[in-house]
C-alpha positions in Angstrom: 20.8 59.1 43.0 18.9 62.3 43.8 17.7 60.8 47.3 21.4 60.1 48.0 22.6 63.5 47.1 20.1 65.1 49.5 21.2 62.6 52.2 24.9 63.5 51.8 24.0 67.5 51.9 22.1 67.0 54.8 24.9 65.1 56.6 27.4 67.5 55.6 25.2 70.3 57.1 24.8 68.5 60.2 28.8 68.1 60.6 29.1 71.6 59.7 26.8 72.6 62.3 28.4 70.2 65.0 31.8 71.7 64.1 30.6 75.5 64.5 28.9 74.2 68.0 32.2 72.7 69.1 34.4 75.8 68.1 31.8 77.9 70.1 32.5 75.8 73.1 36.0 76.0 72.4 35.9 79.7 72.3 33.8 80.1 75.4 36.3 77.8 77.6 39.1 79.7 76.3 37.2 83.2 77.1 36.0 81.8 80.5 39.5 80.5 81.5 41.0 84.0 80.5 38.3 85.9 82.3 38.6 83.9 85.5 42.2 84.6 85.4 41.9 88.3 86.3 40.6 87.8 90.1 43.2 85.1 90.6 46.0 87.5 89.4 44.3 89.9 91.9 44.7 87.5 94.8 48.0 86.8 93.8 49.0 90.3 93.9 47.4 90.8 97.0 49.1 87.9 98.5 52.6 89.1 97.3 52.2 92.5 98.5 50.4 91.9 101.6 51.8 88.5 102.8 54.0 90.2 105.9 50.5 91.8 107.1 48.4 88.5 107.1 48.6 85.9 109.9 50.9 83.0 108.5 47.9 80.7 108.5 45.5 82.9 106.8 48.2 83.8 104.1 48.7 79.9 103.6 45.1 79.1 103.3 44.5 81.8 100.6 47.6 80.5 98.6 46.1 77.2 98.8 43.0 78.1 97.7 44.4 80.3 94.6 46.4 77.0 93.9 43.9 74.6 93.7 41.6 77.0 91.6 44.2 77.6 89.0 44.8 73.8 88.8 41.3 73.1 88.1 41.0 75.8 85.7 43.9 74.2 83.9 42.6 70.9 83.8 39.3 72.1 82.4 41.3 74.1 79.8 43.2 71.3 78.7 40.4 68.9 78.5 38.4 71.2 76.3 41.7 71.6 73.9 42.2 67.9 73.8 38.5 67.8 72.8 38.7 70.3 70.2 40.5 71.0 66.6 43.0 73.5 67.8 46.9 72.6 68.3 49.1 75.3 69.6 52.3 73.3 70.7 55.8 74.6 70.7 58.6 71.6 70.7 61.9 72.8 72.0 64.9 71.4 73.5 64.7 72.1 77.6 65.9 70.6 80.6 63.7 68.1 82.7 64.9 69.7 85.7 63.5 73.4 84.9 60.3 71.7 84.1 60.0 70.1 87.4 60.9 72.8 89.5 58.3 75.0 87.7 55.5 72.4 88.7 56.9 71.7 92.0 56.7 75.8 92.8 53.3 75.7 91.4 52.3 73.1 93.7 54.1 74.5 96.9 50.9 75.0 98.9 49.6 71.7 98.3 53.1 70.0 99.0 53.7 71.8 102.3 50.2 71.1 103.6 51.2 67.4 103.3 54.6 67.8 104.3 55.9 66.0 101.4 59.5 65.8 100.8 61.0 65.8 97.3 63.8 64.1 95.9 65.6 64.9 92.5 67.6 62.2 91.2 68.4 64.2 88.0 71.4 65.8 86.2 70.9 68.0 83.5 69.0 65.8 81.2 67.3 67.3 78.2 63.9 66.5 76.1 62.8 67.8 72.9 58.9 68.4 73.8 56.2 71.4 74.5 57.0 73.0 77.7 53.5 73.7 78.5 51.9 70.5 77.9 55.1 68.6 79.8 54.3 70.9 82.7 50.6 70.1 82.8 51.4 66.7 82.6 53.6 66.5 85.4 51.2 68.8 87.3 48.8 65.9 87.2 51.2 63.3 88.2 52.0 65.5 91.4 48.5 66.2 92.2 47.9 62.5 92.0 50.5 61.9 94.5 49.7 64.5 97.1 45.7 63.4 96.6 46.9 59.8 98.1 49.9 61.0 100.3 50.3 58.8 103.5 52.7 59.7 106.8 56.1 60.7 106.0 55.5 61.3 102.0 58.4 61.3 99.6 57.9 62.2 96.0 60.8 61.1 93.9 61.7 62.3 90.4 64.4 60.1 88.3 65.7 60.1 84.9 66.8 58.4 82.2 63.1 57.4 81.7 61.7 60.1 83.7 60.0 58.1 86.7 57.7 60.0 89.1 57.2 58.0 92.2 55.6 58.3 95.5 55.5 56.4 98.7 51.5 56.6 99.3 49.2 53.6 99.1 49.6 52.2 95.7 46.9 50.4 93.7 46.0 46.7 93.3 47.9 44.8 90.5 44.3 44.2 88.9 43.6 48.1 89.1 46.9 49.0 87.0 45.5 48.5 83.6 42.9 51.0 84.2 44.4 53.8 86.0 44.6 56.1 83.1 40.9 55.6 82.5 38.6 58.6 82.9 36.9 58.4 86.1 39.1 55.9 87.7 39.8 56.7 91.4 40.9 53.5 93.2 39.6 52.3 96.5 42.2 54.7 98.9 39.4 55.2 101.5 38.3 58.8 102.1 40.4 60.4 99.5 38.4 58.3 96.8 35.7 61.0 97.5 37.7 63.7 97.0 39.0 62.5 93.4 37.5 63.3 89.8 39.4 60.3 88.2 40.5 62.9 85.3 44.2 63.9 86.4 45.8 60.6 85.0 43.6 60.4 82.2 44.2 63.8 81.1 48.1 63.1 81.5 47.7 60.5 79.3 45.9 62.2 76.6 48.2 65.1 76.4 51.2 62.5 76.4 49.5 61.2 73.2 49.6 64.5 71.7 53.2 65.1 72.7 54.3 61.7 71.4 55.2 60.4 74.8 54.4 57.2 76.5 53.2 56.8 80.2 53.4 53.6 82.0 52.5 52.5 85.6 53.8 50.5 88.3 52.7 49.9 91.8 52.6 47.3 94.6 49.7 47.7 96.9 50.5 49.3 100.1 54.4 50.4 98.8 53.8 53.3 96.5 52.9 54.2 93.0 55.1 54.9 89.8 54.7 56.7 86.6 57.1 56.4 83.7 57.5 58.8 81.1 59.4 58.1 77.8 60.5 60.5 75.7 60.7 59.7 72.0 64.1 59.7 70.3 64.7 62.8 68.2 67.6 63.3 65.5 69.2 66.5 65.8 
């Protein structure tokens, strides 16, 4: 009995130490993300105030770089939060269109670089969810479509089940069960080397947190589609 008690106390101490390490890591990531946003905010301010004095191509490249840095910071921050113990979601009634427009504005430089045409087949559909989490999820879907865009790319948003569809290369049927796995990048040529395989994985993880369901559909060579199903909420 004495030996068992000592073993249990040792395990509890180990668990407490691991929890402290996890809390320290999460605190560091939160602090790092906060600190690095200061130079990004300065870059944004300079771009906004001096855009007329910069060559258009230079302004676009700086805007593009700022956008990519912000996207990677958000991705890392959400990864840390999903692995940590903190949950700070704020569920509210909001329109899909407002969230989609917010994400498209954030990703504007990437969309313009690939000359992607946006189609919104939406009315005023509303959902009950966390705005920040949903926008992050949608951002991962948009980023994924941008990454694999081909000639004359089109990105389509439609509801009632929110569908985000591109006309890119798609994936093989045998790969569909794995598109949400961490590290999966498919076999789409040179773009594969630029992919981290984290976007759709993080989209699925945040969907779990928000009570959403993600499913993928694709025909190789005929586009890729993600369906986001929202839970029914009684008023």
